[in-house]
C-alpha positions as CSV (number, residue, x, y, z in Angstrom):
1,M,-23.0,-47.0,-52.6
2,A,-19.6,-48.0,-51.9
3,G,-20.2,-51.6,-53.3
4,I,-21.6,-50.4,-56.4
5,A,-18.6,-48.0,-57.0
6,T,-16.4,-50.9,-56.2
7,R,-18.1,-53.3,-58.7
8,Y,-17.9,-50.4,-61.5
9,V,-14.1,-50.0,-60.8
10,T,-13.7,-53.7,-61.0
11,E,-15.6,-54.4,-64.3
12,N,-14.1,-51.6,-66.2
13,E,-10.7,-52.4,-64.9
14,L,-10.0,-48.8,-63.8
15,N,-7.0,-48.0,-61.8
16,T,-5.1,-44.8,-60.9
17,K,-2.6,-44.9,-63.5
18,M,-5.0,-44.4,-66.4
19,S,-4.8,-41.3,-68.2
20,I,-7.6,-38.5,-69.0
21,E,-8.0,-39.9,-72.1
22,E,-8.6,-43.3,-71.1
23,L,-10.9,-42.2,-68.3
24,R,-13.1,-40.2,-70.6
25,Y,-14.2,-43.5,-72.4
26,N,-15.8,-44.3,-69.2
27,F,-17.0,-40.9,-67.7
28,T,-18.3,-37.5,-69.0
29,E,-15.9,-34.6,-69.0
30,E,-17.3,-33.0,-66.0
31,Q,-16.9,-36.4,-64.1
32,V,-13.2,-36.4,-65.2
33,F,-12.9,-32.9,-63.9
34,A,-14.3,-33.8,-60.7
35,L,-12.1,-36.9,-60.3
36,I,-8.9,-35.1,-61.3
37,P,-9.4,-31.2,-60.5
38,K,-5.9,-30.2,-60.4
39,Q,-4.3,-29.6,-64.2
40,T,-1.1,-28.2,-65.1
41,A,-1.5,-24.7,-65.6
42,G,-0.7,-23.1,-69.1
43,R,-2.0,-23.9,-72.6
44,K,-4.5,-26.8,-73.0
45,K,-3.0,-29.9,-74.7
46,E,-5.5,-31.6,-77.4
47,G,-8.1,-33.5,-75.5
48,A,-7.0,-32.2,-71.9
49,V,-9.8,-30.9,-69.7
50,S,-9.4,-27.6,-68.2
51,N,-9.2,-27.1,-64.6
52,T,-11.3,-23.7,-65.1
53,P,-15.1,-24.5,-65.6
54,D,-16.6,-22.7,-68.4
55,T,-18.9,-19.8,-67.0
56,T,-19.7,-18.3,-70.3
57,Q,-22.7,-21.0,-70.8
58,E,-25.3,-21.4,-68.3
59,V,-26.4,-24.9,-67.6
60,E,-29.9,-25.4,-67.2
61,P,-30.5,-28.0,-64.0
62,K,-32.4,-31.0,-64.9
63,E,-35.8,-31.8,-63.2
64,G,-35.4,-32.6,-59.7
65,T,-31.3,-32.2,-59.5
66,V,-29.7,-30.3,-56.9
67,N,-27.5,-27.3,-58.3
68,V,-25.0,-27.0,-55.2
69,C,-24.1,-23.7,-57.0
70,Q,-27.0,-22.0,-55.5
71,I,-25.0,-21.8,-52.2
72,S,-22.0,-19.9,-51.9
73,P,-19.3,-21.5,-49.6
74,K,-19.1,-18.3,-47.6
75,E,-22.9,-18.1,-47.2
76,T,-24.5,-18.8,-43.7
77,I,-27.8,-20.5,-43.0
78,R,-29.0,-17.0,-42.2
79,D,-27.7,-15.3,-45.2
80,L,-29.2,-18.1,-47.2
81,A,-32.6,-17.2,-45.7
82,E,-32.3,-13.5,-46.3
83,R,-31.6,-14.1,-50.0
84,I,-34.5,-16.3,-50.1
85,I,-36.8,-13.6,-49.0
86,R,-35.0,-10.7,-50.7
87,D,-34.9,-12.2,-54.2
88,N,-38.3,-13.9,-53.7
89,I,-36.9,-17.2,-54.6
90,S,-39.7,-19.7,-56.0
91,K,-41.0,-22.7,-54.0
92,K,-39.2,-25.0,-56.5
93,E,-35.9,-23.2,-56.2
94,V,-36.1,-23.3,-52.3
95,E,-36.6,-27.2,-52.3
96,V,-33.5,-27.3,-54.7
97,I,-31.7,-25.0,-52.2
98,A,-32.8,-27.3,-49.2
99,K,-31.4,-30.5,-50.7
100,A,-28.2,-28.7,-51.7
101,L,-28.1,-27.7,-48.3
102,S,-28.4,-31.1,-46.9
103,G,-26.4,-32.7,-49.4
104,T,-23.1,-31.2,-48.2
105,A,-23.7,-32.3,-44.8
106,S,-21.7,-35.0,-43.4
107,N,-25.0,-37.3,-42.8
108,A,-28.6,-37.0,-42.8
109,S,-28.6,-36.1,-39.1
110,A,-26.6,-33.1,-39.9
111,G,-28.6,-32.4,-43.1
112,L,-31.6,-32.2,-41.0
113,S,-30.1,-29.9,-38.2
114,R,-29.5,-27.7,-41.3
115,H,-32.9,-27.5,-42.5
116,T,-34.2,-27.0,-38.9
117,R,-32.0,-23.9,-38.6
118,L,-33.1,-22.7,-42.3
119,R,-36.5,-22.9,-41.1
120,R,-36.2,-21.0,-37.9
121,E,-34.3,-18.0,-39.9
122,L,-36.9,-18.0,-42.5
123,K,-39.8,-17.9,-39.8
124,A,-38.0,-15.1,-38.1
125,L,-37.9,-13.1,-41.5
126,G,-41.5,-13.5,-42.1
127,A,-41.4,-16.2,-44.8
128,S,-44.8,-17.7,-45.7
129,K,-45.8,-21.2,-44.5
130,K,-45.6,-22.4,-48.0
131,I,-42.0,-21.5,-48.3
132,I,-41.0,-23.0,-45.1
133,S,-43.0,-26.2,-45.4
134,T,-40.8,-26.7,-48.8
135,T,-37.9,-27.1,-46.6
136,F,-39.2,-30.4,-45.4
137,I,-37.4,-33.1,-47.2
138,P,-39.0,-36.5,-46.3
139,D,-36.2,-38.6,-47.3
140,I,-33.9,-36.5,-45.1
141,T,-36.0,-36.7,-42.1
142,C,-36.5,-40.6,-42.5
143,S,-32.9,-41.1,-42.8
144,A,-32.2,-38.6,-39.6
145,N,-34.5,-40.4,-37.6
146,K,-33.1,-43.6,-38.4
147,I,-29.6,-42.3,-37.5
148,Q,-31.0,-40.8,-34.3
149,K,-32.9,-44.0,-33.0
150,E,-29.5,-45.9,-33.6
151,N,-27.6,-43.5,-31.7
152,R,-30.1,-43.4,-29.0
153,L,-29.8,-47.0,-28.6
154,L,-26.1,-46.7,-28.4
155,R,-26.3,-44.2,-25.9
156,E,-28.7,-46.5,-23.6
157,N,-26.1,-49.4,-23.8
158,E,-23.2,-46.9,-22.9
159,G,-24.8,-44.7,-20.6
160,I,-23.0,-41.4,-18.9
161,Y,-20.3,-42.0,-16.2
162,Y,-19.3,-38.9,-14.4
163,P,-16.7,-38.3,-11.8
164,D,-17.7,-37.6,-7.8
165,H,-16.4,-34.0,-8.8
166,F,-19.9,-33.8,-10.5
167,S,-21.8,-35.6,-8.5
168,L,-25.4,-34.0,-7.4
169,E,-24.1,-33.2,-4.0
170,S,-21.0,-31.5,-5.3
171,V,-22.7,-29.6,-7.7
172,K,-25.4,-28.5,-5.4
173,E,-22.8,-27.6,-2.8
174,R,-20.9,-25.3,-5.1
175,L,-24.2,-23.7,-6.3
176,D,-24.9,-22.6,-2.7
177,S,-21.3,-21.2,-2.3
178,Y,-21.1,-19.1,-5.3
179,V,-20.6,-15.3,-4.4
180,M,-22.2,-13.0,-7.0
181,S,-19.5,-10.4,-6.5
182,N,-16.7,-12.7,-7.6
183,I,-15.7,-13.4,-11.3
184,P,-17.4,-16.8,-12.3
185,D,-14.9,-19.5,-13.9
186,K,-15.3,-22.3,-16.1
187,Q,-16.7,-24.5,-13.2
188,A,-19.3,-22.1,-12.2
189,L,-20.2,-22.1,-16.1
190,A,-20.6,-25.9,-16.1
191,D,-22.4,-26.0,-12.7
192,V,-24.9,-23.6,-13.9
193,M,-25.4,-25.4,-17.1
194,I,-26.2,-28.4,-15.0
195,M,-28.5,-26.5,-12.9
196,L,-30.6,-25.3,-15.8
197,C,-29.9,-28.4,-17.9
198,I,-29.0,-26.0,-20.6
199,R,-27.2,-26.3,-24.0
200,P,-23.9,-24.0,-24.6
201,G,-25.7,-22.0,-27.2
202,E,-28.7,-21.3,-24.8
203,I,-26.8,-19.7,-22.1
204,K,-26.8,-16.2,-23.4
205,D,-30.4,-15.7,-24.3
206,L,-32.2,-17.7,-21.6
207,H,-34.6,-15.9,-19.2
208,I,-36.2,-17.0,-16.2
209,F,-39.5,-15.5,-15.3
210,N,-42.9,-16.5,-13.7
211,G,-41.8,-19.8,-12.1
212,N,-40.0,-21.6,-15.4
213,V,-37.3,-23.1,-13.2
214,T,-39.9,-26.0,-12.3
215,G,-37.5,-29.0,-12.4
216,S,-34.5,-27.4,-12.3
217,L,-31.8,-28.6,-9.5
218,E,-32.2,-25.2,-7.7
219,K,-35.7,-24.7,-6.8
220,N,-35.3,-21.2,-5.6
221,E,-36.4,-19.0,-9.0
222,E,-34.6,-15.9,-7.5
223,R,-31.3,-17.7,-6.8
224,A,-31.5,-19.3,-10.2
225,K,-32.0,-16.1,-11.8
226,Q,-29.3,-14.5,-10.0
227,L,-26.7,-17.2,-11.1
228,L,-27.8,-17.3,-14.8
229,I,-27.5,-13.5,-15.0
230,W,-24.0,-13.7,-13.2
231,I,-22.9,-16.0,-15.9
232,Q,-24.5,-14.2,-18.8
233,E,-22.9,-10.6,-17.8
234,A,-19.7,-12.4,-17.4
235,I,-19.7,-13.6,-21.0
236,T,-20.9,-10.3,-22.2
237,S,-18.1,-8.2,-20.5
238,G,-15.7,-10.9,-21.9
239,Q,-14.4,-12.0,-18.3
240,L,-15.8,-15.6,-19.4
241,K,-15.7,-17.1,-22.8
242,D,-19.0,-17.7,-24.7
243,P,-19.3,-21.7,-24.8
244,G,-22.0,-21.4,-27.7
245,K,-19.5,-20.2,-30.3
246,P,-19.1,-22.9,-32.8
247,G,-15.5,-24.5,-33.1
248,V,-14.4,-23.4,-29.7
249,L,-12.8,-26.3,-27.9
250,W,-11.7,-24.5,-24.5
251,F,-14.8,-26.0,-22.7
252,N,-14.4,-29.5,-23.8
253,T,-10.8,-29.3,-22.8
254,F,-11.9,-28.2,-19.4
255,L,-14.1,-30.9,-18.9
256,K,-11.4,-33.4,-19.9
257,K,-9.2,-32.5,-17.2
258,N,-7.5,-35.6,-15.4
259,E,-9.4,-34.9,-12.1
260,F,-12.6,-34.9,-14.1
261,L,-12.2,-38.2,-15.8
262,P,-14.7,-41.1,-14.6
263,E,-13.1,-44.4,-13.5
264,V,-15.1,-46.0,-16.5
265,G,-16.6,-44.5,-19.7
266,K,-15.9,-41.6,-21.6
267,P,-14.8,-37.9,-20.5
268,L,-18.0,-35.6,-19.9
269,L,-18.9,-33.4,-22.9
270,P,-20.8,-30.1,-22.7
271,S,-24.0,-32.1,-24.0
272,S,-23.3,-34.5,-20.8
273,L,-23.9,-31.6,-18.5
274,R,-27.4,-31.1,-19.8
275,K,-28.3,-34.8,-19.4
276,L,-26.9,-34.7,-15.6
277,G,-28.8,-31.8,-15.0
278,A,-32.1,-33.6,-16.1
279,V,-31.4,-36.7,-13.8
280,Y,-30.3,-34.4,-10.8
281,A,-33.6,-32.3,-11.1
282,V,-35.9,-35.6,-11.0
283,V,-33.8,-36.7,-7.9
284,S,-34.0,-33.4,-6.0
285,H,-37.8,-33.0,-6.8
286,G,-38.3,-36.7,-5.3
287,A,-40.1,-38.1,-8.3
288,K,-42.3,-41.1,-7.0
289,N,-42.8,-43.0,-10.5
290,L,-41.5,-43.0,-13.8
291,S,-44.2,-40.9,-15.2
292,E,-43.7,-38.1,-12.7
293,A,-39.7,-38.4,-13.4
294,M,-40.4,-37.8,-17.0
295,T,-42.5,-34.9,-16.5
296,I,-40.0,-33.0,-14.3
297,A,-37.2,-34.0,-16.8
298,S,-39.2,-32.7,-19.5
299,E,-40.0,-29.4,-17.7
300,A,-36.2,-29.1,-16.7
301,L,-35.1,-29.6,-20.5
302,R,-37.9,-27.5,-21.9
303,H,-37.4,-24.6,-19.1
304,S,-41.3,-24.5,-19.1
305,A,-43.8,-26.1,-16.4
306,D,-46.5,-25.8,-19.4
307,N,-44.6,-27.9,-21.7
308,H,-44.4,-31.5,-21.1
309,V,-43.7,-32.7,-24.7
310,S,-39.8,-33.4,-24.7
311,P,-37.9,-36.4,-25.7
312,A,-36.9,-36.8,-21.9
313,K,-35.9,-40.3,-22.3
314,N,-33.1,-39.4,-24.4
315,Y,-31.6,-37.3,-22.0
316,T,-31.8,-39.4,-18.8
317,I,-29.6,-42.1,-19.8
318,V,-27.0,-41.4,-16.9
319,N,-25.4,-44.1,-14.5
320,Y,-26.5,-42.2,-11.4
321,R,-25.1,-43.3,-8.5
322,P,-27.3,-42.3,-5.1
323,P,-25.3,-41.4,-2.1
324,W,-25.6,-43.8,1.1
325,G,-28.9,-43.5,2.7
326,I,-30.7,-42.6,-0.1
327,L,-32.8,-45.1,-2.1
């Protein structure tokens, strides 16, 4: 795309000093407005483009085109799903909305994530399978899978390095020493996230029951449940901030403290804790071969002993250092 744009600019001898009138020989009025959105306020000069779009005329979108105006800038994905249900929007319109939703994302992977969230909200609201399936855009899925594959290969080359402070032994020692009557801190939050291989956004809603800590670093179900509830109650009461809120950087800052920086590699991220937990679960449960290791990692990541379908390989790329005496 960049190459095409560069060739077009060169062939038509376009430059930043050209007037609007000159640009209009090469672009439509709408394209000129997009290129030069800011105009001097006041009476329009002859031939100038208004900085206020004409809303008196309804423009019929062409077949297959994306009308981004169907999504309000202030509209969340949940709001969007509710509007689709409330207004009984057709399959064709839902497809246009889905394309617009991914079209404003930074890349195809982010666009696919938005589609997934939209499907989840639609399903929760009782949308029909036909409407939900309309949000599957094959081109976006294909491009996103390609990006994810490239990122996975990159992670395999880089790995995750961690400081001794977050070694298996250190984390287990702290987990065993926590007292439920005390107020948990950021360190306790990080350790519990490692223990349960959990994402920041899952910490408030996860429940442990019927042996579903299989694969967890903490093998005692009751102890694991106590630690989780301890963290959840602290978040609910406001004693501990919620790490799942988007745009919150305090937890990232905590993990980047000087004493937590590894000797090599990049600082840990909240997502790194989940991956550390998967590897530690495999080690603590004494996996005898790769197949068993992947099964344990899958159970830990999915929080269920019955679900073995998990991209465990994506989450076990950690430069693990076994302590002396352990092979």
